[in-house]
Each structure stands twice: as C-alpha cells, then as structure tokens.
KERO-948436 format. One line per field, with one value per residue: x, y, z of N, C-alpha, C in turn; residue in one letter. Coordinates in nm, 4 decimals, decimal comma, m for minus. Layout:
N
n.east: (X_...)
n.north: (Y_...)
n.up: (Z_...)
ca.east: (X_...)
ca.north: (Y_...)
ca.up: (Z_...)
c.east: (X_...)
c.north: (Y_...)
c.up: (Z_...)
rest: (A_...)
//
This chain:
144
n.east: (27,8966_27,6899_27,6605_27,3708_27,3926_27,5430_27,3929_27,1700_26,8558_26,6377_26,7204_26,7681_26,7345_26,5142_26,3507_26,2904_26,1514_25,9279_25,8147_25,7475_25,5554_25,3616_25,2826_25,1441_25,2772_25,4564_25,7422_25,9889_26,3204_26,4348_26,2815_26,3433_26,6194_26,6186_26,4739_26,6437_26,8754_26,7946_26,7290_26,9776_27,1167_27,2691_27,1441_26,8723_26,7850_26,7990_26,6583_26,8775_27,0859_27,0181_27,0338_27,3075_27,4162_27,3276_27,4688_27,6007_27,3967_27,1645_26,8433_26,6871_26,6500_26,3798_26,2441_26,3600_26,2663_25,9835_25,9721_26,0615_25,8516_25,6312_25,7091_25,7064_25,4377_25,3076_25,4006_25,6510_25,8751_25,9717_25,8788_25,9894_25,9844_26,2726_26,4999_26,5925_26,4656_26,2664_26,3215_26,4089_26,3710_26,4268_26,1344_26,1282_26,2584_26,2231_26,0031_26,1568_26,3480_26,4937_26,8034_26,8847_27,1284_27,1771_27,3584_27,5064_27,3105_27,3061_27,1527_27,0737_26,9894_26,8567_26,9677_26,7765_26,4766_26,2492_25,9163_25,7066_25,3738_25,1381_25,0770_24,8265_24,6928_24,4889_24,5955_24,6832_24,5156_24,6970_24,9239_24,8274_24,7639_25,0090_25,1079_25,3231_25,6214_25,9474_26,1874_26,5141_26,6983_27,0104_27,3640_27,5881_27,8518_28,0640_28,0422_28,0862)
n.north: (4,0861_4,2724_4,6269_4,8392_5,0445_4,9422_4,7453_4,6068_4,7653_4,5912_4,4361_4,5844_4,6480_4,8067_4,8215_4,5513_4,4970_4,6586_4,5351_4,2873_4,3633_4,4758_4,2434_4,1257_4,0020_3,9762_4,1738_4,0279_3,9794_3,7351_3,6665_3,8780_3,8309_3,5751_3,6242_3,8149_3,6574_3,4543_3,6104_3,7144_3,4937_3,3089_3,1074_2,8658_2,7833_2,5393_2,4448_2,3652_2,4983_2,7677_2,7825_2,7307_2,9486_3,1634_3,1216_3,2060_3,3824_3,2490_3,1419_2,8602_2,5541_2,4833_2,7256_2,8704_2,7148_2,7478_3,0239_3,0363_2,8968_3,0595_3,3002_3,2195_3,1497_3,3980_3,5123_3,6391_3,4913_3,2270_2,8843_2,5638_2,2170_2,0719_1,8408_1,6739_1,8144_2,0897_2,3980_2,7411_3,0698_3,4133_3,6068_3,8066_3,7297_3,6401_3,3917_3,0783_2,7918_2,5138_2,3473_2,0267_1,8317_1,4930_1,3389_1,4704_1,6295_1,9042_2,2195_2,4548_2,7671_2,7412_2,8140_3,0360_2,8876_2,7962_2,7063_2,5465_2,5286_2,3162_2,1228_2,0252_1,9014_1,9429_2,1622_2,1255_2,3140_2,4329_2,4733_2,6506_2,8637_2,9322_2,8253_2,6358_2,4342_2,3992_2,1527_2,0519_1,7633_1,6113_1,5496_1,7545_1,9924_1,9694_1,7065_1,5511)
n.up: (m8,5010_m8,7172_m8,7479_m8,7236_m8,9106_m9,1201_m9,2394_m9,4894_m9,5661_m9,5120_m9,3016_m9,0790_m8,7336_m8,6311_m8,8594_m8,8967_m8,6589_m8,6982_m8,9259_m8,8141_m8,6229_m8,7932_m8,9171_m8,7206_m8,5133_m8,2028_m8,1472_m8,0570_m7,9213_m8,0016_m8,2288_m8,4027_m8,4343_m8,5569_m8,7948_m8,9174_m8,9474_m9,1312_m9,3534_m9,4184_m9,4976_m9,7636_m9,8929_m9,8840_m9,5500_m9,2881_m8,9666_m8,7998_m8,9271_m8,8808_m8,6013_m8,5717_m8,7162_m8,5624_m8,3322_m8,0168_m7,9752_m8,0108_m7,9102_m7,7367_m7,9325_m7,9794_m7,9521_m8,1630_m8,3787_m8,3499_m8,3947_m8,6638_m8,7947_m8,7233_m8,8510_m9,1177_m9,1427_m9,1337_m9,3605_m9,3748_m9,4160_m9,6417_m9,6599_m9,7343_m9,8098_m9,8488_m9,9619_m9,6805_m9,4799_m9,3487_m9,5019_m9,4860_m9,6219_m9,7207_m9,7749_m9,9608_m10,1866_m10,5312_m10,6797_m10,7264_m10,8357_m10,6537_m10,5967_m10,4959_m10,3555_m10,4084_m10,2778_m10,0626_m9,9536_m9,9588_m10,0161_m10,2586_m10,4146_m10,7335_m11,0713_m11,2828_m11,3886_m11,6382_m11,6516_m11,8631_m11,9158_m12,0511_m12,3361_m12,4020_m12,1903_m11,9011_m11,6509_m11,3039_m11,0446_m10,8673_m11,0227_m11,2155_m11,0493_m10,9524_m10,7167_m10,6335_m10,6009_m10,7350_m10,7565_m10,8157_m10,8456_m10,7966_m10,8337_m10,6633_m10,7477_m10,5630_m10,4734_m10,6964)
ca.east: (27,7624_27,6876_27,5888_27,2525_27,4286_27,6049_27,3028_27,0672_26,7362_26,5476_26,7733_26,7872_26,6527_26,3871_26,2694_26,2413_26,0491_25,8081_25,7557_25,6874_25,4330_25,2631_25,2350_25,0656_25,3619_25,5365_25,8790_26,0823_26,4603_26,4646_26,2196_26,4248_26,7455_26,5918_26,4368_26,7651_26,9642_26,7468_26,7391_27,1179_27,1713_27,2790_27,0773_26,7676_26,8461_26,7211_26,6638_27,0142_27,1663_26,9854_27,0916_27,4527_27,4462_27,3035_27,5736_27,5672_27,2764_27,0493_26,7632_26,6829_26,6070_26,2335_26,2056_26,3999_26,1726_25,8535_25,9878_26,0654_25,7164_25,5489_25,7499_25,6576_25,2910_25,2594_25,4517_25,7784_25,9720_25,9170_25,9137_25,9766_26,0460_26,3792_26,5913_26,5460_26,4160_26,2102_26,4209_26,3478_26,4440_26,3590_26,0146_26,1446_26,3159_26,1185_25,9894_26,2674_26,3682_26,6050_26,8811_26,9131_27,2271_27,1307_27,4622_27,5379_27,1916_27,3180_27,0451_27,1103_26,8939_26,8951_26,9569_26,6391_26,4180_26,1191_25,8257_25,6049_25,2546_25,0637_25,0684_24,6897_24,6294_24,4499_24,6924_24,6233_24,4938_24,8190_25,0127_24,7640_24,7682_25,1472_25,1352_25,3965_25,7654_26,0263_26,3119_26,6007_26,7803_27,1275_27,4891_27,6486_27,9908_28,1537_28,0324_28,1214)
ca.north: (4,1301_4,3937_4,7403_4,8756_5,1340_4,8712_4,6413_4,6467_4,8143_4,4853_4,3650_4,6762_4,6068_4,8787_4,7799_4,4158_4,5074_4,7148_4,4293_4,1884_4,4223_4,4863_4,1080_4,0788_3,9283_4,0547_4,1941_3,9819_3,9735_3,6112_3,6743_3,9696_3,7626_3,4660_3,6851_3,8723_3,5467_3,3902_3,7067_3,7341_3,3681_3,3082_2,9873_2,8239_2,7289_2,4532_2,4806_2,3495_2,6065_2,8930_2,7735_2,7454_3,0849_3,2544_3,0983_3,2381_3,4649_3,1621_3,0850_2,7144_2,5070_2,4856_2,8652_2,9045_2,6490_2,8173_3,1527_3,0112_2,8623_3,1804_3,3951_3,1667_3,1539_3,5343_3,5541_3,7098_3,3951_3,1148_2,7533_2,4566_2,0910_2,0474_1,7391_1,5992_1,9033_2,2177_2,5042_2,8731_3,1755_3,5423_3,6166_3,9080_3,6699_3,5975_3,2465_3,0146_2,6496_2,4794_2,2288_1,9441_1,7284_1,3623_1,2723_1,5391_1,6956_2,0488_2,2847_2,5858_2,8246_2,7015_2,9199_3,0547_2,7777_2,8315_2,5933_2,5710_2,4486_2,2996_1,9900_1,9816_1,8475_2,0435_2,1750_2,1372_2,4522_2,4849_2,5214_2,7696_2,9716_2,9616_2,7760_2,5102_2,4475_2,3176_2,1049_1,9761_1,6722_1,5609_1,5519_1,8878_1,9975_1,9228_1,5600_1,4820)
ca.up: (m8,5363_m8,7982_m8,6899_m8,8028_m9,0203_m9,2312_m9,2884_m9,5847_m9,4975_m9,4686_m9,1857_m8,9669_m8,6199_m8,6245_m8,9747_m8,8700_m8,5544_m8,7597_m9,0096_m8,7245_m8,5667_m8,9015_m8,9465_m8,6065_m8,4191_m8,1091_m8,1966_m7,9541_m7,9635_m8,0747_m8,3625_m8,4830_m8,4659_m8,6519_m8,9227_m8,9751_m8,9842_m9,2538_m9,4639_m9,4549_m9,5498_m9,9099_m9,9420_m9,7904_m9,4291_m9,1999_m8,8255_m8,7491_m8,9852_m8,8123_m8,4666_m8,5861_m8,7598_m8,4513_m8,2323_m7,8792_m7,9739_m8,0354_m7,8009_m7,7518_m8,0644_m7,9904_m7,9739_m8,2996_m8,4696_m8,3413_m8,4626_m8,8083_m8,8389_m8,7116_m8,9551_m9,2453_m9,1419_m9,1611_m9,4903_m9,3709_m9,4694_m9,7183_m9,6065_m9,8338_m9,7690_m9,9453_m9,9118_m9,5642_m9,3749_m9,3872_m9,5204_m9,4826_m9,6913_m9,7193_m9,8579_m10,0654_m10,3068_m10,6238_m10,6907_m10,7969_m10,8083_m10,5655_m10,6319_m10,3787_m10,3857_m10,3642_m10,1982_m9,9365_m9,9036_m9,9673_m10,0910_m10,3131_m10,5090_m10,8691_m11,1718_m11,3270_m11,4644_m11,6928_m11,6599_m11,9650_m11,8913_m12,1756_m12,3978_m12,4219_m12,0696_m11,8023_m11,5424_m11,1701_m11,0008_m10,8041_m11,1288_m11,2731_m10,9509_m10,9160_m10,5813_m10,6424_m10,5836_m10,8267_m10,6987_m10,9040_m10,7660_m10,8674_m10,7578_m10,6691_m10,7951_m10,4578_m10,4586_m10,8201)
c.east: (27,7726_27,6180_27,4703_27,2885_27,4839_27,5142_27,2103_26,9399_26,6498_26,6012_26,8062_26,6885_26,5174_26,2951_26,2100_26,1315_25,9184_25,7380_25,6847_25,5552_25,3233_25,2042_25,1556_25,1446_25,4297_25,6797_25,9792_26,2239_26,4917_26,4012_26,3004_26,5532_26,7252_26,5580_26,5599_26,8571_26,9223_26,7600_26,8831_27,1821_27,1703_27,2163_26,9638_26,8319_26,7475_26,7354_26,8068_27,1064_27,1438_27,0467_27,2425_27,4913_27,4264_27,4092_27,5247_27,4416_27,1501_26,9753_26,7613_26,6213_26,4553_26,1840_26,2417_26,3014_26,0367_25,8609_25,9890_25,9254_25,6252_25,5804_25,7034_25,5053_25,2361_25,3191_25,5814_25,8943_25,8973_25,9648_25,8913_26,0430_26,1456_26,4766_26,5279_26,4820_26,3440_26,3237_26,3443_26,4354_26,3610_26,2436_26,0324_26,2088_26,2031_26,1155_26,1028_26,2759_26,4857_26,6724_26,9169_27,0110_27,1803_27,2357_27,4837_27,4181_27,1972_27,2063_27,0920_26,9943_26,9443_26,8930_26,8120_26,5944_26,2818_26,0367_25,7172_25,4901_25,1797_25,0509_24,9267_24,6211_24,5955_24,5527_24,6217_24,6104_24,6185_24,9148_24,9560_24,7769_24,9102_25,1842_25,2003_25,5442_25,8348_26,1563_26,3865_26,6902_26,8929_27,2483_27,5543_27,7952_28,0871_28,1548_28,0743_28,2645)
c.north: (4,2601_4,5056_4,7728_4,9622_5,0601_4,7657_4,6952_4,6835_4,7024_4,4053_4,4582_4,6413_4,6765_4,8422_4,6418_4,4176_4,5602_4,6104_4,3254_4,2409_4,4327_4,3508_4,0496_3,9980_4,0249_4,0602_4,1569_3,9788_3,8490_3,6115_3,7645_3,8998_3,6532_3,5231_3,7436_3,7611_3,4838_3,4846_3,7281_3,6078_3,3716_3,1853_2,9539_2,7531_2,6454_2,5027_2,4741_2,4585_2,7372_2,8930_2,7941_2,8880_3,1868_3,2390_3,1270_3,3217_3,3789_3,1266_2,9330_2,6769_2,5148_2,6279_2,9091_2,8427_2,7184_2,9530_3,1354_2,9831_2,9841_3,2800_3,3501_3,1773_3,2929_3,5913_3,6327_3,6226_3,2951_2,9854_2,6506_2,3316_2,0524_1,9464_1,6677_1,6855_2,0235_2,3171_2,6361_2,9718_3,3022_3,5470_3,7149_3,8531_3,6258_3,4450_3,1896_2,8684_2,6323_2,3531_2,1561_1,8358_1,5959_1,2877_1,3402_1,6112_1,8472_2,1050_2,4224_2,6367_2,7922_2,8230_2,9263_2,9402_2,8239_2,7045_2,6279_2,4744_2,4358_2,1546_1,9354_1,9274_1,9627_2,0442_2,1798_2,2847_2,5124_2,5398_2,6499_2,8892_3,0099_2,9164_2,6384_2,5393_2,3540_2,2819_2,0244_1,8908_1,6181_1,5695_1,6892_1,8785_1,9438_1,7717_1,4842_1,4360)
c.up: (m8,6159_m8,7238_m8,7798_m8,9217_m9,1403_m9,2924_m9,3956_m9,5075_m9,4413_m9,3501_m9,0696_m8,8565_m8,6180_m8,7403_m8,9513_m8,7637_m8,6122_m8,8479_m8,9242_m8,6686_m8,6728_m8,9378_m8,8300_m8,5056_m8,3228_m8,1617_m8,0872_m8,0097_m8,0432_m8,2135_m8,4542_m8,5267_m8,5699_m8,7893_m8,9920_m9,0260_m9,1165_m9,3730_m9,5089_m9,5132_m9,7027_m9,9735_m9,8465_m9,6706_m9,3490_m9,0561_m8,7726_m8,8021_m8,9100_m8,6729_m8,4741_m8,6245_m8,6476_m8,3421_m8,0922_m7,8662_m7,9804_m7,9072_m7,8192_m7,8869_m8,0833_m8,0174_m8,1155_m8,3979_m8,4679_m8,4122_m8,6132_m8,8634_m8,8330_m8,8227_m9,0931_m9,2536_m9,1730_m9,2890_m9,4886_m9,4192_m9,5558_m9,6554_m9,7161_m9,7800_m9,8775_m9,8883_m9,7954_m9,4569_m9,4339_m9,3979_m9,5289_m9,5577_m9,6894_m9,8165_m9,9724_m10,1918_m10,3994_m10,6309_m10,7725_m10,7567_m10,7135_m10,6161_m10,5028_m10,4199_m10,3264_m10,2822_m10,0636_m9,8763_m9,9072_m10,0554_m10,1328_m10,3977_m10,6491_m10,9613_m11,2202_m11,4178_m11,5132_m11,7071_m11,7604_m11,9419_m12,0229_m12,2145_m12,4004_m12,2984_m11,9759_m11,6895_m11,4080_m11,1311_m10,9394_m10,9083_m11,1892_m11,1795_m10,9095_m10,7759_m10,5872_m10,6239_m10,6821_m10,7569_m10,8038_m10,8160_m10,8534_m10,7778_m10,7744_m10,7150_m10,6906_m10,4447_m10,5843_m10,8178)
rest: (M_L_S_N_D_S_M_P_A_S_T_K_T_E_D_L_K_E_E_L_R_E_A_G_L_R_A_T_G_S_R_V_A_V_L_R_C_V_R_L_A_D_R_P_V_A_L_A_D_V_V_A_L_L_G_G_E_A_P_D_R_A_T_V_Y_R_N_L_V_D_L_A_D_V_G_L_L_R_R_A_H_L_G_D_A_W_R_F_E_G_Q_D_E_K_D_H_A_H_F_V_C_T_Q_C_G_N_V_E_C_A_P_E_V_T_L_Q_V_G_S_G_R_A_S_P_H_A_V_K_D_G_H_F_Q_V_Q_L_H_G_V_C_D_D_C_Q)
//
C-alpha cells in the first residue's frame, strides 16, 4: 500500500474523505478504498477488476458495487457500459473515447478522437449537449 506522502493529491486519504463528504456521502473506509483504487487504475475498471485490485482490503462484492454506483451517482467517478460490463474511471479525466477488443473484451482509453457534427442533419440533443460516449470496437494488438 502506498503511503499518503507518496500519493498524488487526489488519492490522499484525507482529500478523498473530504471529497466524499462534500458530495454528501459518508466517508467510510470501503468508499475511500474503492475511490482510490479506481483513480489509480490506468484504464476503466469493472467490478471484478476493483475487487481484484483491492485484494485483502476489499469488502464483499455487493458493497464494492454499491460504492461504485454511489460514487458515480454523485459525480466522483464516471460509469460507462463498455464491452460486457459497467466500467468505472476517475471523473477528473477529460471526455474521451474507449477501445473495446471484440475478442478478449479488454477495454482501454482510446487516443484522442474528434467527432465532427454536421452534414446538414439535426443532431440529437445528447450530441449537442455533449452527453454521449464514443466506443471503438476492434481487435487489440495482443489478440492480433
């Protein structure tokens, strides 16, 4: 486990507790652990990933799932249905596309993609408002 002195500011225990309280959630040990785990992950993570990453620190799966949903509902994490499961990632990351491997199901953050809206047709409100997700599907380098 990392010490508080070696962690980025957004993963220090006291900072996480304060964020949780400001979002209207109790700052329980399991919420702090789940929030830190997702923020330190280098890719969007599913429930099983979080449980595995937490190891012996993990509460039961149902508690981890409830924490993930609660954290996403108050805006501390992002939730997206990618591949075969809900995946979660830190909210501080800017909007971006995800790449989903059609063979192994691995999910990674995609390189920057620009979406140009136009061609004379009216765009749905979600596109105009920026409330949409972009997913790229294909075969990853490991599966090729």
